[in-house]
C-alpha positions as CSV (number, residue, x, y, z in Angstrom):
1,M,0.0,0.0,0.0
2,V,1.3,3.5,-1.0
3,S,0.9,6.3,1.6
4,G,0.2,9.9,0.8
5,T,3.7,11.1,1.7
6,D,5.3,8.6,-0.7
7,C,3.2,10.1,-3.6
8,V,4.3,13.6,-2.6
9,Q,7.9,12.6,-2.4
10,A,7.6,10.9,-5.9
11,E,6.1,14.1,-7.3
12,R,8.9,16.3,-5.8
13,E,11.5,14.1,-7.4
14,A,9.7,14.1,-10.7
15,V,9.5,17.9,-10.7
16,R,13.1,18.4,-9.8
17,V,14.9,18.1,-13.1
18,E,18.7,18.8,-13.1
19,P,20.2,20.3,-16.2
20,Q,22.7,18.1,-18.0
21,V,25.4,20.9,-18.0
22,A,28.8,21.0,-16.6
23,P,28.7,22.2,-12.9
24,E,30.8,25.3,-13.6
25,I,28.4,26.8,-16.1
26,A,25.1,25.2,-14.8
27,P,22.4,27.8,-14.2
28,V,20.9,28.3,-10.8
29,V,17.7,26.3,-10.5
30,F,15.0,27.9,-8.4
31,P,12.0,25.9,-7.1
32,P,9.1,26.4,-9.5
33,S,6.8,29.1,-8.3
34,A,3.8,30.8,-9.8
35,N,5.1,34.2,-8.9
36,Q,8.7,33.8,-10.0
37,G,8.1,35.4,-13.4
38,S,6.2,38.3,-11.9
39,Y,9.0,38.8,-9.3
40,D,11.7,38.8,-12.0
41,M,9.7,41.3,-14.1
42,W,9.3,43.7,-11.1
43,N,12.9,43.3,-10.1
44,R,14.1,44.2,-13.6
45,T,11.8,47.2,-13.7
46,L,12.9,48.3,-10.3
47,Q,16.6,48.0,-11.3
48,R,16.0,50.0,-14.5
49,T,14.1,52.7,-12.6
50,K,17.0,53.0,-10.1
51,R,19.5,53.2,-12.9
52,Y,17.5,55.9,-14.8
53,L,17.0,57.9,-11.6
54,R,20.8,57.8,-10.9
55,I,21.6,59.0,-14.4
56,V,19.0,61.8,-14.2
57,C,20.1,62.9,-10.8
58,G,23.8,62.8,-11.8
59,F,23.2,65.0,-14.9
60,V,21.0,67.4,-12.9
61,L,23.6,67.8,-10.3
62,L,26.3,68.2,-12.9
63,V,24.4,71.0,-14.6
64,A,23.6,72.6,-11.2
65,G,27.3,72.4,-10.3
66,A,28.3,74.1,-13.5
67,V,25.8,76.9,-12.8
68,M,27.1,77.2,-9.2
69,F,30.6,77.4,-10.5
70,F,29.9,80.9,-11.7
71,T,27.8,81.9,-8.7
72,P,29.0,82.2,-5.1
73,A,28.1,78.6,-4.2
74,P,30.1,75.4,-3.7
75,G,30.1,74.3,-7.4
76,W,33.1,72.0,-7.2
77,I,31.6,70.0,-4.4
78,V,28.3,69.5,-6.4
79,I,30.3,68.6,-9.6
80,L,32.3,66.0,-7.6
81,L,29.1,64.6,-6.2
82,A,27.5,64.4,-9.6
83,L,30.6,62.7,-11.1
84,G,30.5,60.2,-8.2
85,I,27.0,59.3,-9.0
86,L,27.6,59.1,-12.8
87,A,30.8,57.1,-12.3
88,A,28.7,54.1,-11.4
89,E,27.2,54.1,-14.9
90,Y,29.7,55.8,-17.2
91,V,33.4,55.2,-17.7
92,W,34.0,58.8,-18.8
93,A,32.7,60.1,-15.5
94,R,35.0,57.7,-13.6
95,V,38.0,58.9,-15.6
96,L,37.1,62.5,-15.0
97,L,36.5,61.9,-11.3
98,D,39.9,60.2,-11.0
99,R,41.6,63.2,-12.8
100,M,39.9,65.7,-10.5
101,K,41.0,63.7,-7.5
102,E,44.6,63.7,-8.7
103,Q,44.5,67.4,-9.4
104,G,43.0,68.0,-6.0
105,T,45.8,66.1,-4.4
106,K,48.4,68.1,-6.3
107,I,46.8,71.4,-5.2
108,R,46.6,70.2,-1.6
109,D,50.3,69.2,-1.6
110,F,51.3,72.5,-3.1
111,V,49.2,74.7,-0.7
112,L,49.7,72.6,2.4
113,P,53.1,70.9,2.1
114,R,53.6,68.0,4.5
115,Q,56.3,68.7,6.9
116,N,58.9,66.1,7.7
117,P,58.8,65.2,11.4
118,D,62.6,65.4,11.5
119,Q,62.5,69.1,10.6
120,A,60.1,70.1,13.3
């Protein structure tokens, strides 16, 4: 006589199908779920929305920093903040941010030279 738990166990084993792919490139197998497709769609939508908001905020801050550069406001700080946000999405922003950091270090070292502890 077959019990109910044996049937459930047999169904679970029948549903679980392992792909015949090498383990290093095997895809991750999630348990089947009715909501899995819906979750993936919303997750992709949310990630795209976050990316677009980062890009828009970065460019808005970049333009605001450029305007503040000619007004008595902290334009450089806003430009650096904008480049920091845009550097997550664009390589050109990362390169420009690195250049600005190098120039800032050179200016700092010129204006505030580090004193050798032996000279003090």
